[in-house]
FIKOLTI-75859 format. One record per residue (C-alpha): residue in one letter; x, y, z. Coordinates in nm, 2 decimals, decimal comma. Example, Ala and Ser with C-alpha at 12.3 -4.5 7.8 and 13.67 -1.06 7.14 Angstrom:
% FIKOLTI-75859
<atom 'A' <1,23 -0,45 0,78>>
<atom 'S' <1,37 -0,11 0,71>>
This chain:
% FIKOLTI-75859
<atom 'M' <-8,10 -9,67 3,75>>
<atom 'S' <-7,73 -9,61 3,73>>
<atom 'E' <-7,43 -9,62 3,96>>
<atom 'A' <-7,10 -9,45 3,95>>
<atom 'T' <-6,83 -9,35 4,19>>
<atom 'I' <-6,72 -8,99 4,27>>
<atom 'T' <-6,44 -8,88 4,49>>
<atom 'T' <-6,42 -8,55 4,68>>
<atom 'P' <-6,10 -8,38 4,56>>
<atom 'P' <-5,82 -8,30 4,82>>
<atom 'P' <-5,73 -7,94 4,90>>
<atom 'V' <-5,56 -7,76 4,62>>
<atom 'T' <-5,26 -7,66 4,82>>
<atom 'G' <-5,03 -7,88 5,03>>
<atom 'A' <-5,00 -8,26 5,03>>
<atom 'P' <-5,33 -8,42 5,13>>
<atom 'S' <-5,33 -8,60 5,45>>
<atom 'E' <-5,51 -8,93 5,50>>
<atom 'E' <-5,79 -8,75 5,68>>
<atom 'S' <-5,83 -8,48 5,42>>
<atom 'V' <-5,94 -8,72 5,14>>
<atom 'A' <-6,31 -8,80 5,17>>
<atom 'P' <-6,41 -9,16 5,11>>
<atom 'T' <-6,55 -9,25 4,77>>
<atom 'L' <-6,93 -9,25 4,75>>
<atom 'P' <-7,14 -9,45 4,51>>
<atom 'V' <-7,38 -9,24 4,30>>
<atom 'R' <-7,71 -9,41 4,25>>
<atom 'L' <-7,95 -9,23 4,02>>
<atom 'P' <-8,33 -9,30 3,99>>
<atom 'P' <-8,44 -9,47 3,67>>
<atom 'H' <-8,47 -9,26 3,36>>
<atom 'P' <-8,72 -9,31 3,08>>
<atom 'R' <-8,60 -9,45 2,75>>
<atom 'I' <-8,70 -9,15 2,56>>
<atom 'P' <-8,46 -8,93 2,36>>
<atom 'R' <-8,35 -8,62 2,55>>
<atom 'F' <-8,51 -8,39 2,30>>
<atom 'F' <-8,86 -8,54 2,36>>
<atom 'Q' <-8,81 -8,54 2,74>>
<atom 'G' <-8,73 -8,17 2,72>>
<atom 'F' <-9,00 -8,09 2,46>>
<atom 'G' <-9,27 -8,27 2,66>>
<atom 'F' <-9,17 -8,10 2,99>>
<atom 'S' <-9,16 -7,75 2,82>>
<atom 'V' <-9,50 -7,79 2,64>>
<atom 'S' <-9,69 -7,97 2,91>>
<atom 'R' <-9,51 -8,03 3,24>>
<atom 'K' <-9,80 -8,18 3,43>>
<atom 'W' <-9,90 -8,42 3,16>>
<atom 'T' <-9,54 -8,53 3,09>>
<atom 'V' <-9,46 -8,59 3,46>>
<atom 'A' <-9,78 -8,78 3,52>>
<atom 'R' <-9,72 -9,01 3,23>>
<atom 'I' <-9,36 -9,09 3,33>>
<atom 'A' <-9,45 -9,13 3,70>>
<atom 'R' <-9,71 -9,40 3,60>>
<atom 'R' <-9,43 -9,60 3,44>>
<atom 'Y' <-9,13 -9,53 3,66>>
<atom 'G' <-9,28 -9,45 4,00>>
<atom 'D' <-9,23 -9,18 4,26>>
<atom 'V' <-8,88 -9,07 4,16>>
<atom 'F' <-8,70 -9,07 3,82>>
<atom 'T' <-8,44 -8,88 3,62>>
<atom 'L' <-8,49 -8,65 3,33>>
<atom 'A' <-8,28 -8,44 3,10>>
<atom 'L' <-8,45 -8,10 3,09>>
<atom 'P' <-8,39 -7,77 2,91>>
<atom 'V' <-8,30 -7,48 3,15>>
<atom 'F' <-8,25 -7,71 3,45>>
<atom 'G' <-8,03 -7,98 3,29>>
<atom 'R' <-7,99 -8,32 3,46>>
<atom 'T' <-8,29 -8,34 3,70>>
<atom 'V' <-8,43 -8,58 3,95>>
<atom 'V' <-8,81 -8,55 3,97>>
<atom 'V' <-8,98 -8,64 4,30>>
<atom 'T' <-9,35 -8,72 4,36>>
<atom 'D' <-9,33 -8,88 4,71>>
<atom 'P' <-9,41 -8,65 5,01>>
<atom 'M' <-9,15 -8,82 5,23>>
<atom 'L' <-8,88 -8,75 4,98>>
<atom 'A' <-9,01 -8,40 4,94>>
<atom 'K' <-8,98 -8,35 5,31>>
<atom 'Q' <-8,62 -8,48 5,31>>
<atom 'L' <-8,53 -8,24 5,03>>
<atom 'F' <-8,70 -7,94 5,18>>
<atom 'M' <-8,56 -8,00 5,53>>
<atom 'A' <-8,20 -8,07 5,41>>
<atom 'N' <-7,90 -7,86 5,50>>
<atom 'T' <-7,90 -7,56 5,27>>
<atom 'D' <-7,53 -7,60 5,22>>
<atom 'D' <-7,60 -7,94 5,06>>
<atom 'V' <-7,90 -7,84 4,85>>
<atom 'G' <-7,97 -7,48 4,77>>
<atom 'N' <-8,17 -7,27 4,53>>
<atom 'I' <-8,24 -7,43 4,20>>
<atom 'Q' <-8,03 -7,30 3,91>>
<atom 'P' <-8,14 -7,11 3,71>>
<atom 'N' <-8,43 -6,96 3,91>>
<atom 'L' <-8,68 -6,67 3,90>>
<atom 'S' <-8,41 -6,42 3,97>>
<atom 'R' <-8,36 -6,42 3,59>>
<atom 'V' <-8,68 -6,23 3,58>>
<atom 'L' <-8,72 -6,07 3,92>>
<atom 'G' <-8,36 -5,95 3,96>>
<atom 'S' <-8,04 -6,04 4,16>>
<atom 'G' <-8,17 -5,87 4,47>>
<atom 'S' <-8,48 -6,09 4,50>>
<atom 'V' <-8,51 -6,35 4,77>>
<atom 'F' <-8,54 -6,60 4,49>>
<atom 'A' <-8,18 -6,52 4,39>>
<atom 'L' <-8,03 -6,57 4,73>>
<atom 'D' <-7,89 -6,88 4,90>>
<atom 'G' <-7,75 -6,99 5,23>>
<atom 'R' <-7,68 -6,72 5,49>>
<atom 'D' <-7,78 -6,44 5,26>>
<atom 'H' <-8,12 -6,60 5,20>>
<atom 'R' <-8,18 -6,65 5,58>>
<atom 'R' <-8,09 -6,29 5,65>>
<atom 'R' <-8,32 -6,16 5,39>>
<atom 'R' <-8,62 -6,38 5,50>>
<atom 'K' <-8,58 -6,24 5,85>>
<atom 'L' <-8,64 -5,89 5,71>>
<atom 'L' <-8,93 -6,00 5,49>>
<atom 'T' <-9,12 -6,21 5,75>>
<atom 'P' <-9,26 -5,94 5,99>>
<atom 'P' <-9,50 -5,77 5,73>>
<atom 'F' <-9,66 -6,11 5,65>>
<atom 'H' <-9,75 -6,24 6,00>>
<atom 'G' <-9,98 -6,18 6,29>>
<atom 'K' <-10,11 -5,82 6,33>>
<atom 'S' <-9,98 -5,71 5,99>>
<atom 'I' <-10,20 -5,96 5,81>>
<atom 'K' <-10,50 -5,86 6,02>>
<atom 'N' <-10,46 -5,50 5,91>>
<atom 'Y' <-10,48 -5,61 5,54>>
<atom 'E' <-10,82 -5,77 5,57>>
<atom 'R' <-11,00 -5,44 5,53>>
<atom 'I' <-10,80 -5,38 5,21>>
<atom 'F' <-10,90 -5,72 5,07>>
<atom 'E' <-11,27 -5,65 5,13>>
<atom 'E' <-11,26 -5,30 5,00>>
<atom 'E' <-11,09 -5,41 4,67>>
<atom 'T' <-11,33 -5,69 4,62>>
<atom 'L' <-11,63 -5,46 4,67>>
<atom 'R' <-11,48 -5,20 4,44>>
<atom 'E' <-11,41 -5,45 4,16>>
<atom 'S' <-11,75 -5,63 4,19>>
<atom 'A' <-11,95 -5,32 4,19>>
<atom 'N' <-11,98 -5,33 3,81>>
<atom 'W' <-12,03 -5,70 3,76>>
<atom 'S' <-12,31 -5,79 3,52>>
<atom 'E' <-12,59 -6,00 3,66>>
<atom 'G' <-12,72 -6,30 3,47>>
<atom 'Q' <-12,44 -6,31 3,22>>
<atom 'A' <-12,14 -6,54 3,22>>
<atom 'F' <-11,81 -6,36 3,27>>
<atom 'E' <-11,45 -6,47 3,34>>
<atom 'T' <-11,35 -6,42 3,70>>
<atom 'L' <-10,98 -6,45 3,65>>
<atom 'E' <-10,92 -6,10 3,52>>
<atom 'P' <-11,13 -5,94 3,80>>
<atom 'M' <-10,94 -6,15 4,05>>
<atom 'M' <-10,61 -6,03 3,89>>
<atom 'R' <-10,72 -5,67 3,95>>
<atom 'I' <-10,83 -5,74 4,31>>
<atom 'T' <-10,51 -5,91 4,41>>
<atom 'L' <-10,29 -5,65 4,23>>
<atom 'N' <-10,46 -5,36 4,39>>
<atom 'A' <-10,45 -5,53 4,73>>
<atom 'I' <-10,08 -5,60 4,72>>
<atom 'L' <-10,01 -5,25 4,59>>
<atom 'R' <-10,19 -5,09 4,88>>
<atom 'A' <-10,03 -5,33 5,13>>
<atom 'V' <-9,69 -5,26 4,99>>
<atom 'F' <-9,71 -4,88 4,94>>
<atom 'G' <-9,98 -4,79 5,19>>
<atom 'A' <-10,17 -4,55 4,97>>
<atom 'D' <-10,32 -4,49 4,63>>
<atom 'G' <-10,21 -4,24 4,37>>
<atom 'A' <-10,06 -4,16 4,03>>
<atom 'H' <-9,75 -4,37 4,10>>
<atom 'L' <-9,96 -4,68 4,17>>
<atom 'D' <-10,16 -4,61 3,85>>
<atom 'E' <-9,83 -4,64 3,66>>
<atom 'L' <-9,76 -4,97 3,84>>
<atom 'R' <-10,11 -5,10 3,75>>
<atom 'R' <-10,02 -5,04 3,39>>
<atom 'I' <-9,67 -5,19 3,41>>
<atom 'I' <-9,72 -5,50 3,63>>
<atom 'P' <-9,99 -5,70 3,45>>
<atom 'P' <-9,81 -5,73 3,11>>
<atom 'W' <-9,48 -5,77 3,29>>
<atom 'V' <-9,61 -6,06 3,49>>
<atom 'T' <-9,77 -6,23 3,19>>
<atom 'L' <-9,45 -6,19 2,98>>
<atom 'G' <-9,21 -6,28 3,27>>
<atom 'S' <-9,41 -6,59 3,36>>
<atom 'R' <-9,37 -6,72 3,01>>
<atom 'L' <-9,00 -6,63 2,98>>
<atom 'A' <-8,91 -6,78 3,32>>
<atom 'V' <-8,95 -7,13 3,19>>
<atom 'L' <-8,74 -7,07 2,88>>
<atom 'P' <-8,36 -7,05 2,84>>
<atom 'T' <-8,22 -6,70 2,86>>
<atom 'P' <-8,07 -6,58 2,53>>
<atom 'V' <-7,72 -6,44 2,51>>
<atom 'R' <-7,86 -6,13 2,36>>
<atom 'T' <-8,20 -5,96 2,40>>
<atom 'Y' <-8,22 -5,84 2,04>>
<atom 'G' <-8,37 -5,51 2,13>>
<atom 'R' <-8,71 -5,38 2,22>>
<atom 'F' <-8,89 -5,60 1,97>>
<atom 'S' <-8,78 -5,93 2,14>>
<atom 'P' <-8,96 -6,06 2,45>>
<atom 'W' <-8,65 -6,02 2,67>>
<atom 'G' <-8,60 -5,67 2,54>>
<atom 'R' <-8,97 -5,58 2,62>>
<atom 'L' <-8,92 -5,73 2,97>>
<atom 'A' <-8,61 -5,51 3,02>>
<atom 'A' <-8,81 -5,21 2,91>>
<atom 'Y' <-9,08 -5,28 3,16>>
<atom 'R' <-8,82 -5,31 3,43>>
<atom 'R' <-8,67 -4,97 3,35>>
<atom 'E' <-9,01 -4,81 3,38>>
<atom 'Y' <-9,07 -5,00 3,70>>
<atom 'D' <-8,74 -4,89 3,85>>
<atom 'A' <-8,81 -4,53 3,78>>
<atom 'V' <-9,15 -4,55 3,96>>
<atom 'I' <-9,00 -4,73 4,26>>
<atom 'D' <-8,73 -4,46 4,29>>
<atom 'R' <-8,99 -4,19 4,31>>
<atom 'L' <-9,20 -4,39 4,56>>
<atom 'I' <-8,90 -4,45 4,79>>
<atom 'D' <-8,82 -4,08 4,78>>
<atom 'A' <-9,18 -4,00 4,87>>
<atom 'V' <-9,20 -4,25 5,16>>
<atom 'Q' <-8,86 -4,14 5,31>>
<atom 'A' <-8,97 -3,78 5,29>>
<atom 'D' <-9,30 -3,85 5,47>>
<atom 'P' <-9,30 -3,68 5,82>>
<atom 'N' <-9,48 -4,00 5,95>>
<atom 'F' <-9,22 -4,23 5,80>>
<atom 'E' <-9,13 -4,38 6,14>>
<atom 'T' <-9,49 -4,48 6,22>>
<atom 'R' <-9,60 -4,60 5,87>>
<atom 'D' <-9,69 -4,97 5,86>>
<atom 'D' <-9,69 -5,04 5,49>>
<atom 'I' <-9,44 -5,30 5,36>>
<atom 'L' <-9,22 -5,04 5,18>>
<atom 'A' <-9,17 -4,84 5,49>>
<atom 'L' <-9,10 -5,15 5,70>>
<atom 'L' <-8,84 -5,26 5,45>>
<atom 'L' <-8,68 -4,92 5,44>>
<atom 'R' <-8,66 -4,91 5,82>>
<atom 'S' <-8,54 -5,27 5,86>>
<atom 'T' <-8,17 -5,35 5,93>>
<atom 'Y' <-7,96 -5,67 5,93>>
<atom 'E' <-7,78 -5,78 6,25>>
<atom 'D' <-7,48 -5,57 6,16>>
<atom 'G' <-7,69 -5,26 6,12>>
<atom 'S' <-7,67 -5,24 5,74>>
<atom 'T' <-7,98 -5,19 5,53>>
<atom 'M' <-8,11 -5,32 5,20>>
<atom 'S' <-8,00 -5,12 4,89>>
<atom 'R' <-8,26 -4,95 4,67>>
<atom 'L' <-8,19 -5,20 4,40>>
<atom 'D' <-8,25 -5,49 4,64>>
<atom 'I' <-8,57 -5,33 4,77>>
<atom 'G' <-8,69 -5,28 4,41>>
<atom 'D' <-8,62 -5,65 4,34>>
<atom 'E' <-8,80 -5,76 4,65>>
<atom 'L' <-9,11 -5,54 4,59>>
<atom 'L' <-9,13 -5,68 4,23>>
<atom 'T' <-9,11 -6,03 4,37>>
<atom 'L' <-9,39 -5,95 4,62>>
<atom 'L' <-9,60 -5,79 4,34>>
<atom 'A' <-9,56 -6,08 4,10>>
<atom 'A' <-9,58 -6,36 4,35>>
<atom 'G' <-9,86 -6,20 4,55>>
<atom 'H' <-10,06 -6,12 4,24>>
<atom 'E' <-10,09 -6,39 3,97>>
<atom 'T' <-10,08 -6,71 4,18>>
<atom 'T' <-10,35 -6,59 4,43>>
<atom 'A' <-10,57 -6,46 4,15>>
<atom 'A' <-10,53 -6,79 3,96>>
<atom 'T' <-10,64 -6,99 4,27>>
<atom 'L' <-10,94 -6,76 4,32>>
<atom 'G' <-11,03 -6,81 3,95>>
<atom 'W' <-11,02 -7,19 4,01>>
<atom 'A' <-11,23 -7,14 4,33>>
<atom 'F' <-11,52 -7,00 4,13>>
<atom 'E' <-11,48 -7,26 3,86>>
<atom 'R' <-11,49 -7,54 4,12>>
<atom 'I' <-11,77 -7,42 4,35>>
<atom 'S' <-12,00 -7,34 4,06>>
<atom 'R' <-11,98 -7,71 3,96>>
<atom 'H' <-12,04 -7,85 4,31>>
<atom 'P' <-12,38 -7,73 4,45>>
<atom 'D' <-12,34 -7,89 4,79>>
<atom 'V' <-12,00 -7,73 4,84>>
<atom 'L' <-12,14 -7,39 4,73>>
<atom 'A' <-12,45 -7,42 4,96>>
<atom 'T' <-12,23 -7,49 5,26>>
<atom 'L' <-12,00 -7,20 5,18>>
<atom 'V' <-12,29 -6,96 5,14>>
<atom 'A' <-12,44 -7,06 5,48>>
<atom 'E' <-12,10 -7,02 5,65>>
<atom 'A' <-12,03 -6,68 5,48>>
<atom 'D' <-12,33 -6,53 5,67>>
<atom 'T' <-12,15 -6,62 6,00>>
<atom 'D' <-11,82 -6,54 6,15>>
<atom 'G' <-11,69 -6,90 6,08>>
<atom 'N' <-11,44 -7,00 5,81>>
<atom 'E' <-11,36 -7,36 5,87>>
<atom 'Y' <-11,53 -7,49 5,56>>
<atom 'R' <-11,41 -7,20 5,35>>
<atom 'Q' <-11,05 -7,27 5,45>>
<atom 'A' <-11,10 -7,64 5,37>>
<atom 'T' <-11,23 -7,55 5,03>>
<atom 'I' <-10,93 -7,33 4,96>>
<atom 'L' <-10,70 -7,61 5,06>>
<atom 'E' <-10,88 -7,85 4,83>>
<atom 'I' <-10,87 -7,61 4,54>>
<atom 'Q' <-10,50 -7,57 4,59>>
<atom 'R' <-10,47 -7,95 4,59>>
<atom 'S' <-10,69 -8,04 4,30>>
<atom 'R' <-10,60 -7,74 4,08>>
<atom 'T' <-10,24 -7,68 4,17>>
<atom 'V' <-10,13 -7,34 4,03>>
<atom 'I' <-9,75 -7,37 4,08>>
<atom 'D' <-9,67 -7,73 3,99>>
<atom 'F' <-9,30 -7,77 4,10>>
<atom 'A' <-9,04 -7,65 4,35>>
<atom 'G' <-8,68 -7,73 4,30>>
<atom 'R' <-8,33 -7,74 4,46>>
<atom 'H' <-7,98 -7,76 4,33>>
<atom 'V' <-7,72 -8,01 4,46>>
<atom 'Y' <-7,41 -7,83 4,59>>
<atom 'A' <-7,27 -8,11 4,81>>
<atom 'P' <-7,05 -8,37 4,64>>
<atom 'V' <-7,34 -8,60 4,67>>
<atom 'F' <-7,69 -8,58 4,83>>
<atom 'E' <-7,87 -8,88 4,97>>
<atom 'L' <-8,24 -8,88 4,88>>
<atom 'G' <-8,41 -9,19 5,01>>
<atom 'E' <-8,23 -9,49 4,85>>
<atom 'W' <-8,08 -9,27 4,59>>
<atom 'V' <-7,75 -9,08 4,58>>
<atom 'I' <-7,76 -8,77 4,36>>
<atom 'P' <-7,43 -8,61 4,25>>
<atom 'Q' <-7,33 -8,25 4,26>>
<atom 'G' <-7,47 -8,03 3,98>>
<atom 'Y' <-7,80 -8,21 3,95>>
<atom 'S' <-8,14 -8,04 4,00>>
<atom 'I' <-8,40 -8,20 4,22>>
<atom 'V' <-8,76 -8,10 4,14>>
<atom 'V' <-9,07 -8,18 4,35>>
<atom 'A' <-9,37 -8,23 4,12>>
<atom 'I' <-9,63 -8,07 4,34>>
<atom 'S' <-9,93 -8,15 4,13>>
<atom 'Q' <-9,83 -8,52 4,14>>
<atom 'V' <-9,78 -8,51 4,52>>
<atom 'H' <-10,13 -8,36 4,55>>
<atom 'H' <-10,29 -8,65 4,35>>
<atom 'R' <-10,13 -8,95 4,53>>
<atom 'L' <-10,39 -9,22 4,61>>
<atom 'Q' <-10,21 -9,30 4,93>>
<atom 'E' <-10,28 -8,96 5,08>>
<atom 'F' <-10,59 -8,86 4,88>>
<atom 'P' <-10,83 -9,14 4,80>>
<atom 'N' <-11,01 -9,08 4,47>>
<atom 'P' <-10,79 -8,77 4,41>>
<atom 'E' <-10,99 -8,65 4,11>>
<atom 'R' <-11,30 -8,59 4,33>>
<atom 'F' <-11,34 -8,24 4,46>>
<atom 'D' <-11,40 -8,28 4,83>>
<atom 'P' <-11,32 -8,01 5,09>>
<atom 'E' <-11,40 -8,26 5,37>>
<atom 'R' <-11,05 -8,40 5,32>>
<atom 'F' <-10,92 -8,09 5,52>>
<atom 'I' <-11,17 -8,09 5,80>>
<atom 'G' <-11,08 -8,28 6,12>>
<atom 'E' <-10,78 -8,50 6,06>>
<atom 'R' <-10,58 -8,35 5,78>>
<atom 'P' <-10,32 -8,50 5,54>>
<atom 'S' <-9,96 -8,48 5,65>>
<atom 'T' <-9,78 -8,15 5,60>>
<atom 'F' <-9,57 -8,25 5,30>>
<atom 'A' <-9,86 -8,42 5,12>>
<atom 'H' <-10,01 -8,07 5,07>>
<atom 'I' <-9,74 -7,81 4,96>>
<atom 'P' <-9,90 -7,54 4,74>>
<atom 'F' <-9,65 -7,29 4,88>>
<atom 'G' <-9,34 -7,52 4,86>>
<atom 'G' <-9,16 -7,62 5,18>>
<atom 'G' <-8,87 -7,57 5,41>>
<atom 'T' <-8,66 -7,26 5,42>>
<atom 'R' <-8,78 -7,15 5,08>>
<atom 'R' <-9,15 -7,19 5,15>>
<atom 'C' <-9,34 -6,88 5,01>>
<atom 'V' <-9,29 -6,60 5,26>>
<atom 'G' <-9,63 -6,46 5,16>>
<atom 'A' <-9,83 -6,78 5,22>>
<atom 'A' <-10,03 -6,64 5,51>>
<atom 'F' <-10,10 -6,32 5,33>>
<atom 'A' <-10,23 -6,51 5,02>>
<atom 'N' <-10,44 -6,74 5,24>>
<atom 'V' <-10,62 -6,46 5,43>>
<atom 'E' <-10,67 -6,27 5,10>>
<atom 'M' <-10,84 -6,57 4,93>>
<atom 'D' <-11,05 -6,63 5,24>>
<atom 'V' <-11,17 -6,26 5,26>>
<atom 'V' <-11,23 -6,23 4,88>>
<atom 'L' <-11,43 -6,55 4,87>>
<atom 'R' <-11,64 -6,45 5,18>>
<atom 'T' <-11,71 -6,11 5,04>>
<atom 'V' <-11,83 -6,23 4,70>>
<atom 'L' <-12,05 -6,50 4,87>>
<atom 'R' <-12,21 -6,24 5,10>>
<atom 'H' <-12,30 -6,01 4,82>>
<atom 'F' <-12,38 -6,24 4,53>>
<atom 'T' <-12,54 -6,57 4,45>>
<atom 'I' <-12,35 -6,79 4,21>>
<atom 'D' <-12,54 -7,00 3,95>>
<atom 'T' <-12,44 -7,37 3,95>>
<atom 'T' <-12,36 -7,54 3,62>>
<atom 'T' <-12,33 -7,90 3,49>>
<atom 'A' <-12,08 -7,79 3,23>>
<atom 'P' <-11,75 -7,99 3,22>>
<atom 'G' <-11,47 -7,85 3,43>>
<atom 'E' <-11,24 -7,61 3,27>>
<atom 'K' <-10,90 -7,74 3,16>>
<atom 'S' <-10,57 -7,61 3,30>>
<atom 'H' <-10,40 -7,35 3,09>>
<atom 'S' <-10,03 -7,28 3,14>>
<atom 'R' <-9,93 -6,92 3,16>>
<atom 'G' <-9,57 -7,02 3,19>>
<atom 'V' <-9,51 -7,05 3,56>>
<atom 'A' <-9,87 -7,06 3,68>>
<atom 'Y' <-10,17 -7,27 3,57>>
<atom 'T' <-10,51 -7,10 3,53>>
<atom 'P' <-10,86 -7,21 3,42>>
<atom 'S' <-10,86 -7,23 3,04>>
<atom 'D' <-11,18 -7,02 3,01>>
<atom 'G' <-11,10 -6,78 3,29>>
<atom 'G' <-11,32 -6,94 3,56>>
<atom 'R' <-11,65 -6,83 3,41>>
<atom 'V' <-11,95 -6,79 3,63>>
<atom 'I' <-12,30 -6,63 3,64>>
<atom 'V' <-12,39 -6,42 3,94>>
<atom 'H' <-12,68 -6,23 4,08>>
<atom 'R' <-12,68 -5,97 4,36>>
<atom 'R' <-12,82 -6,08 4,69>>
């Protein structure tokens, strides 16, 4: 560990009074591995989970790294420290820099901080709670039945791509309220954009894009196509005679106003819709892919799920989803940026300009909260559950994923629908390894299963 002293500077104008000068504060950083910066950054870029796990074994629940993109970073694997970070004053620690706004746009909720972030979340929250979520259940079931209608029986196939199509079609219908040619354009644009954007999001942004043949140039081209489609969809929705009674997310956002009566700009709406389409598509599909990979290797779990699927209950299915999110974490970190002169985190004092990253996958595999963490066991989430900040697949605090409830219900309905219409063969094959798609982790073989119609 290291210690230093920083002093908050006095006001720029006028002679500083005795009260205007903050007392000096000691900076106390967590230990840092004795590994050259290049190898720290290379290891984190190539295999975040592996690198963090190895360093945590040596240095404990909190340590310091020098990382590409994020710079000087404190990595946290302790749920109590994660809670302290997530619940901290947003003026002291805000959105990590840089963040997904590099890919999603400056109008995305990922780009906003402080008051602007709070105001935007208030507009985004209504479509993802209560009655609104209930209305989407029919869409989830219909899209699952439509996609599974052509599944081959008795032959192994990857579930990840079908799940990608189900989740994309479901979020498109929830956002825009209808099907049509414009949505076909988005079905063509969004999947390659998500794949490319997910990879670029963890890389430094170049000064130049180097034209349409570079990855960043291709991403910009997809964005131009997307913006043109969204403009036409907004025009169509606003021209709808039933605009005031529509309950799709786009109409709700177009009708929403801030406290001062102002509305979101078209550019901001486009950025938010892109955020919803990306965040509500890949990560949910990846978790479902892992669901089929896991339950096909655990006959007892599968048998219990099948029996429950024929009833109106979902307690065990919910527990299974939570255990999948724990044991096969799709998004493995959530971060903040220190804006205050210093930020106290447990026994540590972190200076301004540092990033603080919660290593979610490591939190999910702590022996203290999850005995025998490598065992797949949905029973962990029945009855007395682990503490809130020991299980954080959607992050936490004011920046917790706004679509968490939407994703949870979607996974529940998709899994129930498949189990009601198909039997899934079990297998003794080794579990599939994790494959990094950039931001998200998916089953390396796509979550392969063999099914038969019931």
